[in-house]
Backbone bond lengths (Angstrom), bond angles and torsions (degrees), N, CA, C in turn:
res aa  C-N    CA-C-N  psi(-1)  N-CA   C-N-CA  omega(-1)  CA-C   N-CA-C  phi
1 X - - - 1.440 - - 1.528 107.66 -
2 X 1.324 115.98 142.02 1.456 122.15 176.66 1.521 109.21 -118.23
3 X 1.322 116.28 140.92 1.462 122.23 178.25 1.520 107.96 -122.72
4 X 1.323 115.93 127.43 1.457 121.48 179.00 1.526 108.86 -124.84
5 X 1.331 116.95 92.09 1.463 119.33 179.73 1.522 110.14 -66.94
6 X 1.298 116.75 134.44 1.463 122.05 -179.57 1.522 108.05 -97.59
7 X 1.333 115.65 69.72 1.463 121.65 177.89 1.521 108.06 -127.57
8 X 1.326 115.46 152.77 1.459 120.69 -172.76 1.519 113.24 -86.98
9 X 1.310 117.80 -39.55 1.459 120.14 -172.01 1.519 111.37 -131.68
10 X 1.331 116.58 158.12 1.459 119.13 175.84 1.518 111.35 -66.48
11 X 1.298 115.44 159.84 1.464 119.63 179.50 1.512 111.03 154.06
12 X 1.313 114.80 -158.46 1.461 120.67 -173.96 1.536 112.47 -64.65
13 X 1.325 117.48 -45.25 1.465 119.33 -177.30 1.527 112.05 -62.12
14 X 1.323 120.19 -52.33 1.464 117.80 178.74 1.531 113.08 -63.52
15 X 1.332 117.10 -30.01 1.461 119.46 175.76 1.527 110.67 -64.40
16 X 1.326 116.43 -40.84 1.473 120.58 178.58 1.528 110.67 -67.55
17 X 1.336 115.82 -38.77 1.468 119.43 177.92 1.521 109.71 -62.54
18 X 1.330 116.72 -45.34 1.469 121.14 179.58 1.525 110.97 -61.06
19 X 1.317 116.83 -41.60 1.471 119.87 178.83 1.526 110.63 -63.54
20 X 1.331 116.55 -39.97 1.460 120.46 180.00 1.518 112.99 -73.02
21 X 1.327 115.94 -19.38 1.463 120.43 -178.25 1.529 111.25 -105.32
22 X 1.313 116.58 26.94 1.464 120.75 -176.50 1.534 112.57 -57.84
23 X 1.308 117.40 -28.53 1.469 121.58 -179.03 1.533 112.57 -86.02
24 X 1.329 117.54 -5.27 1.468 120.63 -176.79 1.524 110.85 -67.32
25 X 1.325 115.15 147.26 1.463 120.60 176.07 1.533 110.49 -74.55
26 X 1.325 115.07 -34.79 1.467 121.12 -178.41 1.521 108.55 -136.87
27 X 1.326 116.65 134.90 1.454 122.28 176.04 1.521 107.77 -128.84
28 X 1.323 116.70 114.74 1.458 120.96 179.47 1.518 109.73 -75.24
29 X 1.310 115.86 154.27 1.453 121.03 177.41 1.520 111.33 -81.38
30 X 1.322 115.09 -178.82 1.464 120.18 177.40 1.520 109.11 -69.53
31 X 1.325 116.66 160.89 1.462 120.61 -177.74 1.523 112.17 -64.81
32 X 1.331 116.45 -41.36 1.453 119.75 178.27 1.519 112.90 74.12
33 X 1.316 116.50 -178.70 1.463 120.10 -177.67 1.528 111.04 -72.12
34 X 1.313 116.07 135.89 1.464 120.67 174.55 1.522 108.47 -157.16
35 X 1.320 117.38 140.28 1.465 120.59 178.76 1.526 112.30 -60.32
36 X 1.331 116.81 -35.73 1.463 120.15 -179.60 1.530 111.15 -64.37
37 X 1.302 116.42 -42.88 1.463 120.21 179.22 1.522 110.35 -66.61
38 X 1.314 117.32 -41.11 1.463 120.69 178.18 1.529 110.69 -61.20
39 X 1.327 117.57 -43.79 1.473 120.60 177.60 1.518 111.41 -61.91
40 X 1.326 117.25 -42.26 1.462 121.15 179.34 1.524 110.95 -62.48
41 X 1.328 117.22 -46.44 1.460 120.34 179.99 1.527 111.58 -62.61
42 X 1.326 117.20 -42.30 1.467 120.24 178.25 1.520 111.67 -64.89
43 X 1.319 117.39 -40.74 1.466 120.81 179.26 1.531 110.15 -63.29
44 X 1.320 117.28 -42.60 1.469 120.09 179.41 1.524 111.28 -67.84
45 X 1.328 117.04 -38.25 1.467 120.35 177.27 1.526 110.02 -63.42
46 X 1.335 116.60 -47.07 1.465 120.10 178.89 1.523 111.23 -59.88
47 X 1.321 117.16 -41.87 1.462 120.68 178.40 1.513 111.98 -62.51
48 X 1.320 116.83 -42.38 1.467 120.25 179.09 1.523 110.89 -67.01
49 X 1.330 117.39 -38.17 1.469 121.00 178.92 1.532 110.39 -65.22
50 X 1.327 117.53 -42.29 1.470 120.53 178.02 1.523 110.94 -64.55
51 X 1.331 117.30 -40.58 1.456 120.49 178.39 1.529 110.65 -63.06
52 X 1.322 116.91 -41.44 1.473 120.62 178.57 1.519 110.53 -63.53
53 X 1.319 117.85 -38.54 1.459 121.55 178.10 1.537 111.01 -63.99
54 X 1.343 115.72 -40.22 1.476 119.57 179.09 1.531 110.60 -65.22
55 X 1.316 116.74 -41.76 1.464 120.68 179.30 1.518 109.77 -63.78
56 X 1.330 115.97 -43.93 1.459 120.13 179.99 1.535 110.98 -63.83
57 X 1.329 117.27 -41.21 1.463 120.92 179.93 1.533 110.39 -66.97
58 X 1.321 117.84 -36.18 1.454 120.96 -179.83 1.526 111.73 -70.08
59 X 1.326 116.94 -25.30 1.457 120.70 -178.23 1.523 112.20 -79.83
60 X 1.313 116.07 -13.19 1.481 119.48 -177.23 1.507 111.63 -80.06
């Protein structure tokens, strides 16, 4: 069995995942810093901000 936690940084959550996956054959590490992930997060934030602006404008 392989476990791939989808978390960005080390800390309590990935530690708990690792403890729960003690029987796994393979345990992937955290995603860590990457330009691709940063671009994705910024794009999603910008999209959510634009959507919020549209909702606010429609409510006026």
